[in-house]
TORDRENVO-297218 format. One line per field, with one value per atom (N, C-alpha, C): x, y, z negated; atom name; residue number from 1. Coordinates in steps of 0.2 Angstrom, whole numbers. Example, Ala and Ser with C-alpha at 12.3 -4.5 7.8 and 13.67 -1.06 7.14 Angstrom:
% TORDRENVO-297218
c1	c(66  62  66  64  68  64)
c2	c(-28  -22  -16  -11  -5  0)
c3	c(-39  -39  -39  -35  -36  -39)
atomo	c(N  CA  C  N  CA  C)
num	c(1  1  1  2  2  2)
This chain:
% TORDRENVO-297218
c1	c(-112  -105  -101  -104  -102  -105  -111  -116  -113  -111  -109  -102  -98  -92  -92  -97  -99  -101  -106  -109  -103  -99  -94  -88  -87  -83  -87  -94  -97  -97  -98  -99  -91  -86  -79  -77  -80  -78  -83  -89  -94  -91  -87  -85  -78  -75  -68  -71  -75  -78  -80  -83  -85  -81  -74  -67  -66  -65  -61  -65  -72  -77  -76  -76  -74  -67  -62  -55  -57  -59  -61  -65  -69  -73  -69  -65  -60  -55  -54  -47  -51  -57  -61  -62  -64  -65  -58  -52  -46  -45  -45  -44  -50  -54  -60  -56  -54  -53  -46  -41  -36  -37  -41  -43  -46  -50  -54  -48  -43  -38  -33  -33  -28  -32  -38  -43  -43  -44  -44  -38  -32  -25  -25  -26  -26  -30  -36  -40  -38  -34  -31  -25  -21  -16  -17  -23  -25  -28  -31  -33  -29  -24  -18  -14  -13  -10  -14  -21  -25  -25  -25  -25  -18  -12  -6  -6  -8  -7  -12  -18  -23  -19  -15  -12  -6  -3  3  1  -6  -8  -11  -11  -15  -10  -14  -11  -7  -2  2  2  0  -1  3  6  8  6  6  4  8  14  20  22  23  24  32  35  42  43  48  50  51  48  50  57  61  69  67  71  71  75  73  76  75  80  80  79  76  76  75  77  76  69  65  59  61  56  56  55  54  53  59  65  70  71  65  65  68  67  69  64  63  59  62  61  64  59  57  53  51  56  55  52  53  50  42  40  33  30  33  30  24  19  13  8  9  3  5  -1  1  5  8  12  11  9  8  13  19  24  21  21  19  25  28  33  31  33  31  36  35  40  41  37  37  37  42  42  41  37  36  31  28  23  16  12  6  2  1  -4  -1  5  8  7  8  6  -1  -5  -12  -15  -12  -14  -12  -6  -6  -11  -12  -16  -23  -25  -32  -31  -26  -26  -26  -23  -24  -32  -34  -42  -47  -44  -49  -48  -52  -52  -51  -53  -52  -45  -39  -33  -32  -33  -32  -36  -42  -47  -45  -41  -39  -31  -29  -22  -17  -18  -13  -8  -2  3  5  4  5  12  17  22  25  24  26  33  37  44  46  51  53  60  63  70  70  69  70  74  75  77  71  73  67  64  69  67  61  64  60  53  53  47  41  45  41  38  41  37  30  31  25  20  22  19  14  17  14  8  11  7  0  1  -5  -8  -6  -9  -8  -3  -1  3  0  3  8  8  13  20  24  32  34  37  40  46  48  54  58  65  68  74  73  77  83  89  94  93  89  87  88  91  92  85  81  75  71  70  65  68  75  78  76  77  76  68  63  57  54  59  57  52  55  50  53  59  63  61  59  58  51  46  39  34  37  33  36  36  38  47  49  56  60  65  68  71  75  78  74  68  65  58  56  50  44  40  34  29  22  17  14  18  16  17  13  11  13  17  19  16  12  8  12  14  17  13  12  8  11  7  9  16  17  22  28  28  33  34  29  29  26  30  27  22  15  9  6  8  5  8  10  12  8  7  3  6  7  11  4  3  -1  2  3  5  1  -5  -10  -9  -4  -3  -9  -13  -19  -23  -25  -29  -34  -41  -45  -43  -43  -41  -46  -52  -57  -56  -53  -51  -46  -41  -34  -36  -41  -42  -44  -49  -53  -47  -42  -37  -32  -31  -26  -30  -37  -40  -40  -42  -42  -36  -31  -24  -21  -24  -22  -25)
c2	c(-401  -399  -393  -394  -388  -382  -382  -377  -374  -379  -376  -373  -376  -372  -364  -364  -357  -352  -355  -350  -349  -353  -351  -346  -348  -342  -336  -336  -329  -326  -329  -326  -323  -328  -325  -317  -318  -312  -307  -308  -303  -300  -305  -303  -298  -300  -297  -289  -289  -283  -278  -281  -277  -275  -280  -277  -272  -272  -266  -259  -261  -255  -252  -257  -255  -251  -253  -249  -243  -243  -236  -231  -233  -229  -227  -231  -229  -224  -226  -220  -213  -213  -207  -203  -207  -204  -200  -205  -202  -197  -196  -190  -184  -186  -180  -177  -182  -179  -175  -178  -174  -167  -167  -159  -156  -158  -154  -152  -157  -154  -150  -149  -143  -137  -137  -131  -128  -133  -131  -127  -130  -128  -122  -122  -114  -109  -110  -106  -103  -108  -107  -102  -103  -99  -91  -92  -84  -81  -85  -81  -78  -82  -81  -75  -75  -70  -63  -63  -57  -55  -59  -57  -54  -57  -54  -47  -47  -41  -34  -37  -32  -30  -35  -33  -29  -30  -26  -18  -18  -11  -7  -12  -7  0  5  11  10  13  13  20  21  28  28  34  35  42  43  49  51  48  50  58  62  69  70  74  76  83  86  91  89  92  90  93  88  90  96  101  107  105  108  107  113  114  117  114  114  111  115  114  118  114  119  116  115  112  111  117  123  129  134  132  136  139  139  142  137  139  135  136  131  131  129  133  130  130  123  122  127  129  133  140  142  148  148  142  141  141  141  141  146  144  149  145  141  137  130  125  118  117  111  110  102  101  93  91  88  84  79  79  74  69  64  61  55  55  51  48  44  41  46  50  56  54  56  54  47  46  38  35  39  36  41  40  45  44  39  39  45  46  50  57  58  66  66  62  63  64  61  62  69  73  79  85  83  86  87  81  80  84  85  87  95  96  104  105  101  101  103  100  101  107  112  118  118  113  113  113  111  112  121  123  130  135  133  135  135  128  128  131  134  137  131  125  119  121  121  120  113  112  105  105  102  102  95  93  86  86  81  80  73  75  68  68  62  61  61  67  68  74  75  82  85  93  96  95  93  90  85  79  73  73  78  79  84  88  94  91  87  84  81  77  73  79  83  88  91  94  97  91  86  81  79  79  76  82  88  94  94  94  97  104  109  115  116  113  114  112  117  114  109  105  99  101  99  99  94  95  89  88  82  79  74  73  69  63  62  56  57  63  65  66  71  73  67  64  57  53  52  47  50  56  58  58  58  57  50  46  38  36  39  38  32  32  27  20  18  11  8  13  12  10  11  9  3  3  -2  -2  3  4  5  1  2  8  11  18  23  24  29  29  36  36  33  31  26  32  33  36  38  44  45  52  54  60  61  68  68  76  76  83  86  93  97  102  104  110  116  120  127  129  125  126  122  118  115  108  105  99  94  88  82  79  80  76  70  69  63  61  54  52  46  46  40  38  32  30  25  24  22  18  11  7  6  7  7  13  17  23  28  28  34  34  40  42  47  46  51  59  64  70  72  71  72  69  61  58  61  62  65  71  76  82  80  76  74  71  68  65  72  75  81  86  86  91  88  81  77  77  78  78  84  90  97  99)
c3	c(102  99  103  110  114  111  110  108  101  96  89  92  95  96  98  103  106  101  97  92  87  85  80  84  91  95  94  95  95  89  84  77  76  77  76  81  87  90  87  85  82  75  71  65  67  71  73  75  79  81  75  72  65  61  61  57  61  67  72  69  71  69  62  58  50  49  53  53  56  62  66  61  58  52  47  44  39  42  48  50  52  54  55  49  44  36  34  35  33  37  44  47  45  44  41  35  29  23  25  29  30  33  38  41  35  31  26  21  18  15  17  23  27  27  28  28  22  15  9  7  9  7  11  17  20  18  15  12  6  2  -5  -4  3  4  5  9  11  6  1  -4  -8  -10  -14  -10  -4  0  -1  0  -1  -8  -14  -19  -22  -19  -20  -16  -11  -7  -11  -13  -17  -24  -27  -34  -33  -26  -25  -22  -21  -18  -23  -29  -34  -36  -37  -40  -47  -48  -53  -56  -63  -65  -72  -73  -80  -83  -89  -93  -97  -96  -100  -99  -105  -104  -106  -101  -101  -98  -98  -95  -88  -83  -76  -74  -72  -69  -64  -64  -60  -54  -48  -42  -38  -32  -27  -21  -16  -10  -4  2  8  11  14  17  25  28  35  40  36  41  39  36  35  28  24  17  12  6  0  -5  -10  -15  -21  -27  -34  -37  -40  -45  -51  -54  -60  -57  -52  -48  -50  -49  -49  -56  -61  -68  -69  -72  -73  -69  -65  -62  -60  -59  -59  -52  -52  -46  -45  -39  -37  -32  -35  -29  -26  -20  -16  -12  -15  -13  -8  -1  3  8  13  18  23  25  29  36  40  48  50  54  55  51  46  42  43  48  50  44  40  34  29  29  24  25  33  35  36  37  37  29  25  18  16  19  16  22  27  31  27  25  21  15  11  5  7  12  14  15  19  20  14  8  4  -1  -1  -4  -11  -15  -22  -24  -21  -25  -25  -19  -19  -25  -25  -30  -37  -38  -45  -46  -40  -41  -42  -38  -38  -31  -32  -27  -25  -20  -17  -13  -15  -12  -10  -3  0  1  -1  -2  2  6  10  11  15  15  22  25  32  35  41  44  45  46  48  55  59  67  66  62  61  58  53  49  54  56  60  66  70  76  74  68  66  62  59  56  61  67  72  76  77  80  76  68  65  61  61  60  52  50  44  44  40  39  35  30  24  25  24  25  21  23  19  16  9  7  8  9  13  7  6  0  2  -2  0  -3  -7  -11  -19  -21  -28  -32  -29  -32  -33  -27  -27  -33  -33  -38  -45  -47  -53  -55  -51  -53  -52  -51  -51  -45  -39  -34  -29  -29  -24  -25  -18  -19  -21  -21  -24  -19  -12  -7  -3  4  8  9  8  9  2  1  -5  -6  -1  -1  -1  0  1  -4  -5  -9  -6  -10  -8  -6  -9  -8  -14  -18  -24  -26  -32  -35  -41  -42  -50  -51  -56  -58  -64  -62  -67  -69  -75  -79  -76  -80  -79  -84  -90  -92  -91  -84  -83  -85  -88  -90  -86  -85  -81  -85  -83  -87  -83  -77  -74  -67  -66  -61  -57  -52  -49  -42  -41  -35  -32  -26  -21  -16  -17  -12  -6  -7  -1  4  3  6  8  4  3  -3  -4  -10  -6  -8  -6  -9  -5  -8  -14  -13  -19  -25  -23  -30  -34  -29  -31  -35  -33  -37  -43  -43  -51  -56  -53  -57  -60  -55  -56  -62  -60  -66  -73  -72  -79  -83  -80  -82  -84  -82  -84  -91)
atomo	c(N  CA  C  N  CA  C  N  CA  C  N  CA  C  N  CA  C  N  CA  C  N  CA  C  N  CA  C  N  CA  C  N  CA  C  N  CA  C  N  CA  C  N  CA  C  N  CA  C  N  CA  C  N  CA  C  N  CA  C  N  CA  C  N  CA  C  N  CA  C  N  CA  C  N  CA  C  N  CA  C  N  CA  C  N  CA  C  N  CA  C  N  CA  C  N  CA  C  N  CA  C  N  CA  C  N  CA  C  N  CA  C  N  CA  C  N  CA  C  N  CA  C  N  CA  C  N  CA  C  N  CA  C  N  CA  C  N  CA  C  N  CA  C  N  CA  C  N  CA  C  N  CA  C  N  CA  C  N  CA  C  N  CA  C  N  CA  C  N  CA  C  N  CA  C  N  CA  C  N  CA  C  N  CA  C  N  CA  C  N  CA  C  N  CA  C  N  CA  C  N  CA  C  N  CA  C  N  CA  C  N  CA  C  N  CA  C  N  CA  C  N  CA  C  N  CA  C  N  CA  C  N  CA  C  N  CA  C  N  CA  C  N  CA  C  N  CA  C  N  CA  C  N  CA  C  N  CA  C  N  CA  C  N  CA  C  N  CA  C  N  CA  C  N  CA  C  N  CA  C  N  CA  C  N  CA  C  N  CA  C  N  CA  C  N  CA  C  N  CA  C  N  CA  C  N  CA  C  N  CA  C  N  CA  C  N  CA  C  N  CA  C  N  CA  C  N  CA  C  N  CA  C  N  CA  C  N  CA  C  N  CA  C  N  CA  C  N  CA  C  N  CA  C  N  CA  C  N  CA  C  N  CA  C  N  CA  C  N  CA  C  N  CA  C  N  CA  C  N  CA  C  N  CA  C  N  CA  C  N  CA  C  N  CA  C  N  CA  C  N  CA  C  N  CA  C  N  CA  C  N  CA  C  N  CA  C  N  CA  C  N  CA  C  N  CA  C  N  CA  C  N  CA  C  N  CA  C  N  CA  C  N  CA  C  N  CA  C  N  CA  C  N  CA  C  N  CA  C  N  CA  C  N  CA  C  N  CA  C  N  CA  C  N  CA  C  N  CA  C  N  CA  C  N  CA  C  N  CA  C  N  CA  C  N  CA  C  N  CA  C  N  CA  C  N  CA  C  N  CA  C  N  CA  C  N  CA  C  N  CA  C  N  CA  C  N  CA  C  N  CA  C  N  CA  C  N  CA  C  N  CA  C  N  CA  C  N  CA  C  N  CA  C  N  CA  C  N  CA  C  N  CA  C  N  CA  C  N  CA  C  N  CA  C  N  CA  C  N  CA  C  N  CA  C  N  CA  C  N  CA  C  N  CA  C  N  CA  C  N  CA  C  N  CA  C  N  CA  C  N  CA  C  N  CA  C  N  CA  C  N  CA  C  N  CA  C  N  CA  C  N  CA  C  N  CA  C  N  CA  C  N  CA  C  N  CA  C  N  CA  C  N  CA  C  N  CA  C  N  CA  C  N  CA  C  N  CA  C  N  CA  C  N  CA  C  N  CA  C  N  CA  C  N  CA  C  N  CA  C  N  CA  C  N  CA  C  N  CA  C  N  CA  C  N  CA  C  N  CA  C  N  CA  C  N  CA  C  N  CA  C  N  CA  C  N  CA  C)
num	c(1  1  1  2  2  2  3  3  3  4  4  4  5  5  5  6  6  6  7  7  7  8  8  8  9  9  9  10  10  10  11  11  11  12  12  12  13  13  13  14  14  14  15  15  15  16  16  16  17  17  17  18  18  18  19  19  19  20  20  20  21  21  21  22  22  22  23  23  23  24  24  24  25  25  25  26  26  26  27  27  27  28  28  28  29  29  29  30  30  30  31  31  31  32  32  32  33  33  33  34  34  34  35  35  35  36  36  36  37  37  37  38  38  38  39  39  39  40  40  40  41  41  41  42  42  42  43  43  43  44  44  44  45  45  45  46  46  46  47  47  47  48  48  48  49  49  49  50  50  50  51  51  51  52  52  52  53  53  53  54  54  54  55  55  55  56  56  56  57  57  57  58  58  58  59  59  59  60  60  60  61  61  61  62  62  62  63  63  63  64  64  64  65  65  65  66  66  66  67  67  67  68  68  68  69  69  69  70  70  70  71  71  71  72  72  72  73  73  73  74  74  74  75  75  75  76  76  76  77  77  77  78  78  78  79  79  79  80  80  80  81  81  81  82  82  82  83  83  83  84  84  84  85  85  85  86  86  86  87  87  87  88  88  88  89  89  89  90  90  90  91  91  91  92  92  92  93  93  93  94  94  94  95  95  95  96  96  96  97  97  97  98  98  98  99  99  99  100  100  100  101  101  101  102  102  102  103  103  103  104  104  104  105  105  105  106  106  106  107  107  107  108  108  108  109  109  109  110  110  110  111  111  111  112  112  112  113  113  113  114  114  114  115  115  115  116  116  116  117  117  117  118  118  118  119  119  119  120  120  120  121  121  121  122  122  122  123  123  123  124  124  124  125  125  125  126  126  126  127  127  127  128  128  128  129  129  129  130  130  130  131  131  131  132  132  132  133  133  133  134  134  134  135  135  135  136  136  136  137  137  137  138  138  138  139  139  139  140  140  140  141  141  141  142  142  142  143  143  143  144  144  144  145  145  145  146  146  146  147  147  147  148  148  148  149  149  149  150  150  150  151  151  151  152  152  152  153  153  153  154  154  154  155  155  155  156  156  156  157  157  157  158  158  158  159  159  159  160  160  160  161  161  161  162  162  162  163  163  163  164  164  164  165  165  165  166  166  166  167  167  167  168  168  168  169  169  169  170  170  170  171  171  171  172  172  172  173  173  173  174  174  174  175  175  175  176  176  176  177  177  177  178  178  178  179  179  179  180  180  180  181  181  181  182  182  182  183  183  183  184  184  184  185  185  185  186  186  186  187  187  187  188  188  188  189  189  189  190  190  190  191  191  191  192  192  192  193  193  193  194  194  194  195  195  195  196  196  196  197  197  197  198  198  198  199  199  199  200  200  200  201  201  201  202  202  202  203  203  203  204  204  204  205  205  205  206  206  206  207  207  207  208  208  208)
């Protein structure tokens, strides 16, 4: 009798232990599933963010033709430039965030280093909403030799470039091509803040 009771108690302890182990295993499986769910959710969020960033950084282009709005702007070296005075040769307006945006200034310096623009008779005019002191400090530091035209926002607004970058009240990183007859024939905005000068030159040639 005693032996039978002991055997029964041993079996009960064994069954209880097995039940505890089973609960522990189920708990571990649940934790693993939760961890995997968290990782999968995080991966989906990262992919969505990357996709959104890539889509927002895609260039936006327009080939609508219109008479380019004329303007006269002071430049950062004390001169003035009137767009209509440049009729007879193509002009590429380069609207950018200017001072504080190293990529913008480096872009201009790299355009200057591409001889194809001068060989094609294309005048490149960088336009910013800065003071001369602000933009000249960055020009000198980053090696851009072309004077920048100083806009109060009027010209940038006329050409539809305000808010196309990271700042609502500033031009983004975009180009407007004006042909020898004063017609705007192409516009491209680059939220990525960069386009290779050789690629830009090919686009400009294709649209002239």
